[in-house]
MARRO-678101 format. One record per residue: residue in one letter; y, z, x of N, C-alpha, C, CB in turn. Coordinates in pm, whole numbers, plus 50000, padded with zeros to 5 digits. Glycine has a CB too. Layout:
REM residues N
aYZXYZXYZXYZX
...
This chain:
REM residues 418
m417786362466422416836372966454415976376566330417586385466506
s414656375966342413906378966228414036393466178412526375866256
l413666395066050413876408965988412886419966063413526408165817
s411726414366093410786423166180411486428266302409496415066228
k412106418366384412756422166505413996431166485413146409866579
k414616428866378415946437466349415436451566321416886431766212
v414446454266237413976467766223413406475166343413016467666126
s412736466366419412016470766553413086474566646411096458966622
s414246466366650415256470666753415986482166715416226460266782
y416156484166588416846496366525416166508366568416876496066370
m414746508766533414046520366556413826523166706412796519666484
q413596512566794413546514666927414816521266975413286502366994
a416106516866930417216522866978417266536666932418366515666943
q416816540666808416796554966756415856563966845416276555266602
a414796557466899414006565366983414556567567120412736559666993
d415156557167175415786557167315417026565767315416176542367364
i417966564167212419166571667209419166584867148420096564567147
n418386586167031418426597666957417046605466958418856594066821
g416146601367041414886608167064413936608166939415186622467106
f413926598966864413056599866744411576600066792413326587466643
s410926608266715409386609566748408716608966617408976623666827
g407776599366607406996597566490406586583666453407676602866386
t406136580366329405636567166298406496561266195404186567466253
v406566547266193407416541766087406566528066039409046538466147
l406526527365910405816517065844406726509965741404576522765778
i406866496865755407716490065653406826477265600409236485265722
v406636478165474405806466065425406576460565294404166470765387
k406816446965294407496440165189406576428765142408886434965238
k406206431365008405296419164953404106416465036406106405464947
d403336427665081402146426565154402576420565296401056417565074
s403726418165329404126413065468404536426165549405426401865459
l403756427765663404096439565747405306435965836402846444065837
l406396444765816407676441465888407636451066021409086444465786
l407076463666008407046472266120405876482066094408416479566142
r405216484966202404086495666203404186501066354402456488866163
e404826511366379405066515166521405136529666525406356509066580
a404726534566647404836548766685405826550866802403436554066724
y406396562966798407356566366892407156581066941408726564066833
g407656584467067407666597767110406306604567120408496605067024
y406286617567101405036625667145404556634067022405386635767274
a403236631667012402586640966917402436655466971401206635566880
n402426655867113402326670067174403306669967290400776674067226
y404196678367276405186678867406404606684567533406446687867378
e403796696067504403246702767617402496694267706402426713267576
w401696686267647400696677267722401266662967741399286676267642
g402306659467682402916645867702402026636867637403136641867851
i401386640467520400526630867449401316622367348399386638267376
k401386609867358402116601167286401676599867143402096588867351
t402616597667053402366594666920401666580466912403706595266840
t400696579166821400126565666792400326562766639398526565066831
v399936551666595400116547666457399106554366374400036532766440
n398126560366436397046569066373397356582766365395796568266443
t398426587266430398736601866432399026606466284400016604966530
k398446618366262398606625266136399916634066142397316634166106
f400746634166036401806642166018401756652365898402886633866007
s402326663465921402506672765807403676665565719402946688865861
l403306663965576404246657065499405456665365434403486650365396
a405366678165452406416686765395406466682965235407926683965474
s407586681765187407776680265033407286666864983409296681764992
v407056657765065406376645665022404946648264944406146637065151
s404506660464985403256665764912403286666964770402916678664957
k404626669064726404696671864577404326661364489405996675564539
q404356648564535403856638464444402476638564419404176626164485
f401676643664515400116643964495399846655364395399266646864641
t400606666064398400526677564306400666672664167401586688164337
a401966665564159402276659964023401236649963979403656653164021
a400576642364059399756631964009398346640063955399486620164134
a398076650564026396896658663987397076665563853396606669264093
i398306668963828398626674763693398716663963596399936682863692
l399106653463619399056640563524397626637363488399716627163596
q396696637963592395366634263559394756644263469394546632663680
l394946657363495394466666863413394996667063265394716678763475
a396236662563263396856662463123396236650063043398536661163132
e396026638863126395396627163062393926629863012395386615363164
r393296638363080391916643763050391916653762952391256649363167
k393236657762896393416668162793392906683062824392706663362671
l393086683862967392616697863017393756707263033391866696863155
l394896700763004396266709463008397216700662933396886712963169
s398306706162897399496699462828400766701762906399696704962682
f401606692962906402966694362971403736706062905403816680762959
d403426709362776404056719062709403436733062732404056715462572
d402306734162811401776746462833402726755362915400496744862895
t402646768062881403556777662949402826785263052404196787362850
l403676791263153403046798363264402186808763221404006803863353
n402566815863104401736827563057400376822663006402486835662941
k400096810562998398696806962950397916807563086398596791362871
y398426806763198397696806763325397866819163410398126795163404
f399046826263382399326837763467400036847063364400246833963604
h399176856163305399506865263206400576874463254398326872463163
g401496876863174402656887863198403596883163303402076902463246
f403706870663329404736865663418406106865163343404346851663472
p407056872263406408456873963340408946859663279409606879563458
k409276860663146409716848063088408846836963100410906844263142
g407456840363142406546829563149406186822763017405356834163212
d406546828162897406326820862773407316810962747406266829562662
q408386809762828409506799562825409406788662923410796806062848
i408636791663034408496781263142407376772763124408376787163273
t407556760163111406506749763069406176742263215407146738262941
i405036736263207404536727663312405666716263332403046721463273
h406036710963222407076699963250408276704763321407556693463121
m408736717163288409846722963360409586723863502410166736063311
m408576728963544408126729663686408176716263750406706735063698
l407486706963685407486693363752408696687963774406806683863682
s409666689463682411046683763682412196692063741411396680763546
h411696703563792412666713763856413656719463760413466707363971
m413226722463646414186728363537413626740563492414406718963412
s412816747563571412136759863538412996772463539411036761563630
g414116770663635414906783163676414146792563786415196791963542
l412976788263822412356795163929413136792464060410896790863941
p413176804064153413996801564270413326791764367414296814564340
m414066788564482413686777264560412306780264636414856773864660
d412146791964690410966794264771410686808464793411096787664898
f409446809964858409016824464893408546823265031407826830964796
d409166815065113408796812565260408976824265339409606801765323
e409676834665309409936847765382408616855265371411216856665317
l407756851665285406316858065278405326851165361405746858165135
y405176837065329404076829365399404456825665553403786815565314
l405726828065586405986825465727405716838465807407466820365749
n405666849465752405546862365827404206870565805406736871265787
q403406866865701402266875265684400866867765697402386881765550
v399996871865762398696865765787397726870465653398066871265945
s397936883765632396976889665525397706889165390396526905465560
l397426878165318397916875065182396956872465093398756864465178
n396946875464958396096871564865396826866064742395246882464834
q396176859464647396966852564548397526861864447396176842164480
d396926873664422397596883364329398866889264400396576895264287
l398796892364531399956897764604401136887664588399606900164759
v400926874664626401796864864620402476863064478401106853264663
l401516861564373402006859764244402946871064191400866858264159
n402566883164222403406894764186404696894464263402666907764213
y404596890464389405886889264461406826878864398405636885564609
i406296867164357407016857364308407616861964166406166845064304
a406886867764089407276872163956408346882363957406136877363885
q408586888564061409646898964086411166892464105409226907464222
k410966878064143412266871464169412946867964044412096859064250
e414296870264043414966865763924415126850663902416246871763923
l415116847063784415306833663750416776829263782414966831763603
l416976816863821418366813263845419156809863718418416801563939
f418326804863613419086801763487417876802463384419936786063490
p418386802563253417266803763142416406790063160417976805162973
p415076790863149414206778563160414696766763078412776781763117
g414666755763147415066742963067416636740263061414526744362913
k417426749363098418796748363065419606740963175419336762163042
q418986741763300419706735363410418676729663511420696745563480
t418996724663627418196718763729418436725163851418406704963741
s417336729663929417386735164056416056733164128417766749364048
y416086726464241414896722864317414006736064353415376715264452
s412816735764322411936747764335410586745764390411766753964208
n410316750164514409086749464585408096759264500409306753964746
i408596770264453407806780364377407206773464264408646792464327
g407946764964182407386758064077406096750064109408376749464026
y406166742464228405216733664264403966742464322405826723364366
y404136752664389403196762264431402366766664314403876773964497
l403046770464204402306775964085401446764264021403376782163973
l402036751664032401296740263971399906738264052402236726463976
a400096739964182398816740064263397746750564205399156743764419
r398176761364181397416772664136396786768463992398376786164129
i397546762363906397156757463784396026747163787398286752163721
i396246737763891395226727363913393846734163949395696717464030
e394056745464023392756752464057392086758763931393036763964165
k392996765863860392326772563739391806763063642393276781563666
v392426752063621392096741463513390756735363559393296729463497
s390786730363693389696722463741388496729163784390106715063844
g388666742263817387636749863885387376746864030386416748163816
k388256738964091388056734164225389296740264310387986717464227
s389226741564441390316744364524391366733064516389826746564665
y392506735964538393526724664549393156714064627394766728864600
s392696718064762392366706564847391186698964809392196710764980
m390206705164749388906698464702389336688664577387716710564651
y390166692864491390526685164377391156673264425391406692464282
l392076674064512392906662064570391996652764640394046666764673
k391006658264719389986650364793389096641464687389016660864878
d388596648664582387576642364498388206632564403386796652864422
n389596635364364390286628064259391386617464304390926638264169
i391896619164429392916609364484392496604264615394296615764499
f392276613564716392126608364853390876599964871392106619864951
d389676605164817388446597364834388466584264755387256605664791
p388856584964626388886571464558389816561864613389216572664417
l390826564864687391676555864760391326553464905393006560664753
k390296558064957389746558465084390906562265176389066545065122
m391676573365143392586579065226391916589465308393696584265152
k391216584265415390316592365501391076601065608389326582765573
e392356597365631393166604765721394076614765657393946595865798
t393786617265526394756626965455393966639065405395496619865328
g394746650465408394036663265364395056673365340393016668665469
v394556686865324395346698165308395226707065429394976705265184
m396426710565479396436718765592395696731665589397686721365621
t395066738465686394596751265697394996756365831393156751965675
n394656770365846395026776865969393866776166072395436791465940
d392836771666027391666772366115390936758866142390706781966055
e391166749166067390546735666079391146728066206390796727165944
v390336721766278390626712766385390806698666323389486713166493
i391996694166320392366681966258392636670066365393636684766171
p391666661066391391856651366492393206643166479390666642066490
n393716639966589394986633166582396226639266514394736621466520
m396136652266491397266659066422398386660966522396836673066361
a399536657466474400936659766560401276674466540402316649766506
d401676679666656402336693966658403726691366608402366701466812
r404366702766562405646701666512406746709266600405626706666372
y407846704966618408896708966699410276709366641408896700966806
i410916720766669412246722566595413376720366712412376738666520
k414376712466680415406709166787416166720966797416346696866756
k416526724966927417356736466958418236732567072416506749066991
g419496728667026420346722767136419866708867164420296731367269
k419636706467299419146694067334417746696067373419966687667440
s417046704967343415576707067370414786710867239415396718667479
y413486713867271412836716967133411986729167165411876704067067
i411806737467051410946748967038409826745266939411746761666991
k408706753566948407546751266860407946758166720406136757866927
n407376751466604407526758466480406906771066479407036751066373
p407376779266391406856793966363405406793466296407916802266258
y404726804066289403506804766217403776802566072402816817766242
i402906794866003402946791865873401446794865801403426777165864
n401516802565699400306806165640399976795365538400366820065580
w399156785265573398916773865495398196776265371398236764465570
m397596787365359396816789365228397826790965107395846802865238
f399066795265149399996797265046401236787765051400426811165052
n401176777765146402206767965163401736754665101402546766365313
i401186755164971400526744264920401326740464775398906748064903
g401076728564732401606724064606402966717264634401756736164505
h403836724964694405156719964746405226714164886406096730964742
d404086717764956403996712965092402496713565126404886721665192
g402066712665249400636714765295399856702565298399926724365208
i400286691165261399366678765291399786671865416399396668065173
y398656665365487398996658165606398506644665578398396664165737
s398946634565641398606620765626399036612365739399146615565506
t398656599165730399216588665823399926578365749398136581965906
a400856571765819401666560165759400706550965684402476551765874
d399546547265738398706538165674397986542765549397776533865766
d397676556165541397146561965423398146560865313396766576165445
l399446563565356400556564565251400786551165189401926569765313
l400596539865269400576526265211399426524865112400446515565323
k398156529665133397116529765023397706536664914395766536365061
w398326548464914398856555764805400066546764727399416570164865
d400926541164798401776532764745401146521364654402506527664851
r400256513964722399586501964653398886507564530398496494064751
a398296519364530397626525864398398526528164300396946539164420
l399936532164318400756535264233401186522964156401736541964293
y400986510764204401216498964127400026494564037401576488064220
g398986500664051397826497863967397586510963888396536493264054
t396216512063841395946522663746394526529463792395876516463590
t394216528763918393126534863980393236550463969393046530364125
i394456555263995394566571164000395356574363869395426577464145
l396286567463831397046570863700397246559563605398406576163732
s397106562363481397246551663381398726547363377396746556463238
e398966536063306400436532463288401206543063217400596519463210
k400606549263118401306559463049401696571363138400476564062936
m400716576663228400976587663304402106583163423399556593163362
k401976570763466402986566163557404376565963501402646552963602
q404476562163379405696563163307406466575363298405466559763189
l405546585663277406066598963265406546603963411404926608763201
m405756599163515405966603563652407266597663702404776599463743
f407536585463662408666578163702409816577963615408306565763724
t409866588563529411066590063441412056600763486410636593263301
s413336597963497414316607563548414526616863417415766599863608
y414406630663447414506640663343415926647763338413386651163365
n416696646163441417856654363454418926647563540417486667663512
e420056653963549421166648763634420886646463782422296657963625
q419926654663832419556653063971418476643563988419176665664030
n418096635063896417166623763901415886627563950417666612863982
f415266639563904414046643563919413016637663827414076656463911
g412006631163869410786627663790409806638863796410106614763842
y408486633463815407376642663846406966639863982406186641463751
g407316649264085407026647564221407816635864297405586645364230
f408676629464232409546619764295410986621164247409046605664269
m411926615264315413266612664268413326597964221414316615464381
i413966596464106414226583064045415466577864062414016582963912
n415716566264130417006560164147417976570664222417586555764002
p417596576964316418666587464354419996579264413418016598464477
f420936587164447422276582164480422226571064606423236595164519
y421256573164684421096564464814420206552164789420426573064936
n420106548264655419196536364624419746524564666418896534764483
q420936522564718421706509864766421526498764656421126504064916
g421686502764542421696492964425420376486864396422666481664451
h419256492064440418016486964411417096498264352417426480664535
k416186495664260415386504464197414486513064302414556496664098
l414636525464307414046533164410413386545564351415066536864514
i412046547264392411206559464361410816564364492409926556664269
a411326578164525411336582464647411266597564661412426577364705
h410766602864779410946616664799410986618964950409846624864730
d411656628664995411796633465131411166647165163413216633965162
g410976650065285410496663565305410946667565443408926664565289
g411106680965449411646688165571411206700865589413016689165573
f410476705365687410126719065703409636721265845409086723365600
f410516728965920410166732566060409676721766138409186742766065
g410376711266172410046701366256409556687866187409056706666342
a408786692466074408176679465991409366674065907406806683765880
m409656662365937410706655165857410136641765815412066653165940
t410096640465676409296629165631410216621465509407756634965575
s409796608965482410516600965385409646589365353411886596365437
l409326589265217408586578565148409426571965041407316584165087
n409726559765065410626551564965409996539764913411906546865027
r409936539064798409226527364714410406520664634407976533464601
y410846508764693411756499464615410956489964529412686491064710
t410666495364414409556488864329409846474364281409296497464203
d411126472064257411396458364206411266448364324412856457464140
d411516453964438411466445664565410286445364633412386449464656
d409256453664574407946455764645408096459264789407076443564637
l409006468264821409326473264952408876487464973410766472264975
l408156490565075407836504165109408436506865250406266506565105
v409156518265264409626523565384409076537665410411096523565382
v408346539465507407736553465536408236557565673406056553365533
v408846569965691409216574965820408676588665833410716574665841
l407906590865916407246603965957407666610366086405826601965968
s408176620966094408536627366227408076641066241409996627366248
n407826645666368407406658266404408366665166483406216657766469
n409556660866506410496666666600411946668866521410636656566733
q411906670166396413076672066325414186660666315413636683366381
s413666648766352414516636766336414716633666196413946624866404
p415886628666161416456628966009415726615965953418336627665996
s414446616365906413676606465879414316600865738412166611165878
y414836608065653415556602865537416636593765552416036612865469
l417526597265664418526589465704417976575865765419346597165797
l417096577365853416566564765915415806555465816415606568466029
a415176561565713414696554265607415786544765533414106564165514
y416946552965521418076546765446418646534865534419236557865413
g418746536565668419176525665749418226514765759419496530065877
l416846517365752415816507365755415936497665630414416514465759
a416046505665526416026498365388417326489965389415976509165254
a418506494665438419746485865446419536473965518420886492565507
i418856473865633418486462465713417706451765628417646467265834
c416786457465559415876449965478416596442965371414816458465421
f417676449265315418476443565220419566434365266418996453465149
g419506431565405420536423465458422116428465481420526412465371
k422106442965485423296449365493423676449365649423186463565428
d424926452565676425526453265807425036467565857427206451365802
v424256467265963423786479766016423906478666180422226482665963
e424766489066238425016489266371423836496866451426366495666391
l423486493366563422436499866645423056512766694421936490466769
p422206524366714422786536066773423216534466924421796547166760
y424176541166960424506541267105425066554967146425556529967140
l425236557167269425656570567316427136571467294425296573067467
h427536581167220428986583567202429666591867299429216589267080
q430796587667353431436594967454432876598067411431386587267585
k433296609667443434706613067413435736605667493434906627367434
s436756600967436437846593767521438976603867530438386579067453
d439606605367654440766613567670442026604367680440616622867796
k441886591867663442956581867682443396576167552442496570667773
n442986580067440443306574067325444676577867286442346577067227
n445296568267198446656570167154446816579167040447236557867123
r447246591267076447206601166949448506598366868447166618166996
s449566590566908450676586966828450186580066709451656578666902
l449056574366709448496566966583447916575866474447376557366625
y447856588666512447136597566411447836597766279447026612266462
k449166598666292450036599866164449826588166083451576601166193
l449496575466133449136564366060447796564565995449216553566143
f446886572466053445546573066005445446581665878444636578566113
t446366592765876446126601965762446256597865633446876612065769
g445576602765542445766598365408444396598965317446336583765416
n444286594065210443166594165124442676579865130443516599264978
y441356578865147440646566065154439586567765050440056562565299
e439906565264918438996566364818438606581064800437856557764847
d437426583464826436896597864817436966605164946435436598064771
i437656599165038437656605765177439006609665228437046596465279
k439286621165266440646624665307440736627365455441126636565230
i441546620565521441716621665669442966631265700441946606565734
i442796641365775443696652365796444116652865940443056665465753
e445496654265970445806656866112446396671866129446876645566165
k446006678266223446526691666242446396695166391445756702066151
n447516699566455447546703966592447046692866683446716716566611
g447446680766657447026668866744445586665166739447336671466886
k444976668466625443486664466607443366658366470442446677166622
l442306650566450441996644366320440756651466264441746628666334
y440656651966138439696659066063439236650565940440266672466020
y437966651365912437156643665807437066652865683435616639565863
k437736650565576437786657665451438216671465457436546657365389
d437836679765560438446693165568438456696665713437656704165483
l438876708565751439136713765889437716717065937440176727165893
d436626716365891435436718565940434836707566030434666721365835
i435166695365990434586684366071435746677066142433746674065980
e435706678066271436656670666348436246658466391437046677266454
l437286648166397436926634866445437066633166596437776624666377
i436026630866670436236629766822436496614666861434886635366904
p437516613066921437856598866961437056592167065439176598267007
e436626580367040435886572767146436676561267192434526567867098
s437766557967111438636548067133439966550767065438066535967093
d440996541767065442206544666994442056546866843443146533767018
n441076538366799440906538466641439506540766601441356524766576
k438566543566688437246547566651436826560966692436346538666701
f436286569566591435836583066617434516585166576436656592666556
f433866595266631432586601666575432746615966517431516602466688
r431956618766421432046632466358431456643366448431296632566222
s432186654666455431846666666536430456671466497432906678166517
d430066669966368428926676266307427806666166323429186680266156
d427976652566355426956643266361427436630066417426386641566229
d427156628266543427656617066622427086603666577427346619366767
n426136603966477425526592366421426426588066301424016595166379
r427416594066287428416590866164429846587566242428586605566044
t430296575566217431536572866281432516567866185431386563466388
v433826569066222435006564466147435926555166217435776575766105
e436066543366172436826534866243438056529766155435936523666293
f439326530466199440406527366124440786512166152441536537066157
i441066505166036441106490866035442446486365990440016485165948
k443086477666063444346472066036444136460665935445026467366166
d445106459265851445166447765761446156434965831445796453765609
t446186425365746447076413265794448486416965807447026401165695
h448916428065746450356432965757450476443065869450856439565620
g449386445465952449646454966055449336469066018451006453966095
k449056472165892448906485765847447436490465853449456486965704
y447346502865885445776508765879445506511265733445526523865969
s444996502465668444776501265523443326504965477445086486765480
s442336507265563440986510665534440296516365656440256498665482
i439086522965622438306527965728436916521365715438246543465724
k436296520065835434896515665832434006527665865434656503865934
l433206531565787432286544265799430906538165847432106553165646
t430286545465940428806541865956428036554665939428466535066100
k426876554665867425936564665871424586559265917425856571065738
v424076565366025422866559666090423126544166105421496562866002
g424286538766129424586524466149424926517866027423476517366209
v424706522965909424976515365780426416516665759424166520865651
v427016503965737428526502765726428966503265581429056489165792
e429956511965554430676512665433432206512265462430286525165357
i432846506165359434396503865377434916511365277434936488865366
r436016519065293436836527465209438326521965222436706543265253
k438916519365116440416514565111441336526365104440726505064984
k442316526365173443336536965162444076535965039444276536865274
l444416546564983445116548664850446666551164896444426562364759
f447436541064880448896542664920449676549364809449566528564953
């Protein structure tokens, strides 16, 4: 089976079995492996998703904010060492928080202020800034690492102060238009955006619509919409110097801390599968997105969803297929009431970093919060996620000496420590 057919079969099964809704684009060395749409852009009217459907990018937006800051730095309109107080006078400890720290999530600023922009229509920049300023820092600036949407929101406002343009207009003039990303822009609460997907949150086995979001203040860290095709244009541009010079790209693609944060991207995160990876995921009220650039392999994997499908996991599975790894197709998991529970005592123990526990006739994964549900004598699926399975494997001596794990079908083996 060709690689294109493999990734196509995998995603069709994800749509059929797990209800994936969205678009997927996979390109390797200018060869198109998959460009397909699944599910519905609008559930109420049964409007199907197309490859031209626009999706809210959630935190995949951060890389565009970072690119804008890098452009302004190269033009010497700002410095990475500039502090918050240069742009927002009187901000608590603003003389210690630098642009570099905000870009690399080392500022100490808290995660978010969504309790504000999810609930209020009447907001202004001064009110929001004062609200953020009252939040306590998580740690002294520059001393630790903690992901912060607030940092990127403030970066968006710095772009506006320095450029004299709105955040959306700056990106349009300096990134989207030069790259002919005509299907990309910044969300608003009043603009009619053609081919824009609605967003849905999974609740049990059905869906509800996402809550009100005040898009004027959900920017920098979020707020951009795009298509898979436009993100391919962005990916191609990052191999050249149309938008960023080689010097600025090097700064963007450097890991600055133990959590692998560069500027707007994660650099070789733990899920890189042994290949150089520059990536970022997003997730916010139904919008689940993943952009993965395996730069040494010239491989791009984009997964955009509007119904809370785990795009980051699906991108991981698709990349594994592209790298020739063993990946199982999803299927419906059904609990077996006829499995041999006398085997459980043979299954328990430590399998490298995973502990299997038996208690009261049940098996558990790592701790008592995750039960293993049997689907056969030796194969189980996790109670918290039936896309993750555990299969106990016998060796040539008849002992259960290893387990086969699957995560969205990607197979991993763990040896038992006797």
